[in-house]
N, C-alpha and C positions, 0 to 999 in steps of 0.2 A: 816640168809637170804642171798640170793645171791644178789648182787648188782643188782638193777632194771634198765632197759634201759630207756634212756630219754624219756618221754611221756607227751602229754599235760596235764595230770593231777598231775604231779609232779611239784612244785614250786621249789623244790631243791632237787637234788639227795643225799642221805647221803653218805658220803666217809669215814669217820672215824669209827672205831669199835663202839666207845660209840654212835654216831649218828645213827648207823644202828641198834644197840640193841633198841634203843628208838623208831625208827620207827617201828620196829618189835612188840614192845608192844602196839604201837597205832594200828597197822593193826590187830593185835590179838584181841585187845579191841573192835575194829569196828565189827569183826565178832561175839564175844560175844555179843554185843548189837544187832545184826542181829537176834541172837537166842533167846534173852530175849523180844524182843518188834517190832512193826510194824516200818517199815522205817520212817513213818511220825512222831512217837513220839522219833525218835533217834536224839540226839543234839550233837554238837560238844562238849559242856561242859560234857555231859554224857560220852562220849568217852574218854575225857581227864581224867575224875575222874577214869573211870575203868583202863585206863593204868598207872594211878599214875604220870601223867605228867602235867604241865601248860598248859592250853588252847593255849597259844602263840606257844608252841611247834608244836602243829598240824599245825598252820598256816605258820609255817616255811617250812612245807614241802608239804601242801594242801591248795590251796587257798579256798575249800569250802567242804562241806559235800558231794556233788555230786563228787567231784575230789577223796576224801578219799574213797568212796564206789567203784569208778571206779577202783582205785588200788586195792582194795580188789576182785573186778571182775577179773581183771588180774592175781591175785594169784591164785584164784580157777580155772580159765581157764588154768593156766599153770599146775596144778594139774591134770586137766582133760586130758589135751594133753599128759602128761607124761603116764598116764594110757592107753590112745589110742595107743601112740607108742608102749608100751608093748604089746598090744594086735595085734596090726599090725605086729609086728615082730614075734609073736608067730604063725601068720597065713600065713606066706610066703610059706609054703608046702601044706596048704589048698587051695582047689578050691576057685575061686574068690567070688563065691556065699556064700559059707560057710564063707568066711572071712568077707563079708559084714553083715551078721547076727551076727557073733560075735562081731565085732567092733561096730556095731549100739547098741547092746544089753550092752555092756559095757559102752560106752560113755554116752548114753542116762541114763542108770541106775545110773552113777555117779552123773550126774546133778540133777536127780530127788531126790536122798538121800541127796542132799545139800541145806539146809535151807538157807544159805548164798547166793547162787546163785539165788534161786528162788525170794528171797525178793529184791536183787540187780536188777534182770532183770526187776522187776516192777517199779523200780525207775529211773533207768538209761538207760534203753533199747535204747531209741531214742536221747541219747546225742552223740556228735562227739567223745567223749572219748571212749565209749563204740564201736562204729562202728570202731575205729582204733584198739582195743583191738581184736573184731572179726576178722577182716580182717587178722591180724597178725597170729591168731590161726587157721584160715581156711587155710592160706597159708603153716604152718607148717604141718598140717593133709594132705593136698593134696600132698605136697613133698613126704610124707612118703608112702601114697596110691600109687602113681605113680611108686614105686619101686617093686609092685607086679609083680612076674615073668609072669603073664598072659598077661601083656601088650606086653612085648618082645616076647613071643611065638606067639602073634597075629600080630607080626610086626609092632607094633605101637612105633614110636620113642619117646624117653622120653619127648621132648619138646611138642609133641601131647598129651601124657599121662598125663602131667601136665594140659594142657588146660581142658581136659575131667574132671579129679579129682577136679580141681577148681570148675567147675560147680556143679558137684555132692556134694561137700562139702557145697557150698553156698546153695544148695537148702535143704539139710538135715539140716543144721543150722537153716534155717527158720522154718521147722517144729519142730525142737527141742524147740525153743524159743516158739513156740505156746503152746507146751506141758508143759513146765516148768512155764509159764507166766500165765498159766490158773488155777484157783483154784480147779475146779472139772472135769478136762479134763479125757477123758478116755485114760489115757497114754498107754496102752497096745495096743489099736486100731490105735494110732498115731504111735506108734513104728512100728508096722506092715506096716503102711502106708509108712513110711520113707523106710523101707526095700524094699517095691514094687518099690517106686519111684527110688531109687538108682540102684537096679538090673535092672530095665526095662531100664533105661538110659544107664548103662554100657553094657546091653545085646546087645545094637545096634553097639558096638565095639568088644566086646570080645565073643569068641564062648563058 
């Protein structure tokens, strides 16, 4: 596990290898619990038992179940952002419209296939911790999007490209949340809606 950045859901960031290994077991146990039962039935005691650690160990690092689930959400979003980064890099030579289709399919597909994220979203979606995680993720993705050569070819400076991409990512993220947070959403229809939204907005700037 890479060392986590300071965030409101961490009571204490593990520094030593043994502590980091213990926190990794706790986070893996939380993901296991999310696969096994509804969020409302998950308890700190159950996570501790699955991780094979004392309950007090969890409270050394997380002040509540919500804080622990927020940390899991950050892990899942980091994994999704890494997948998005790979897809964006692979699309540098593609047209920006094709790049939008590929990146949205890849990113939305990752979240839709993640039972951890769907459950977490329903429990911590409107918390301050989750808002901070989402904002950081959006900034990372916008920064990568702004590097697409289409912006330079259109004479758009990087600072303006970043503003455009932040707007696009924020809007697409809201649709993504709607998809994964709804039990019986028509996911494919919403994915196509996201593509229309993003391409429609970018089309006002890019030829």
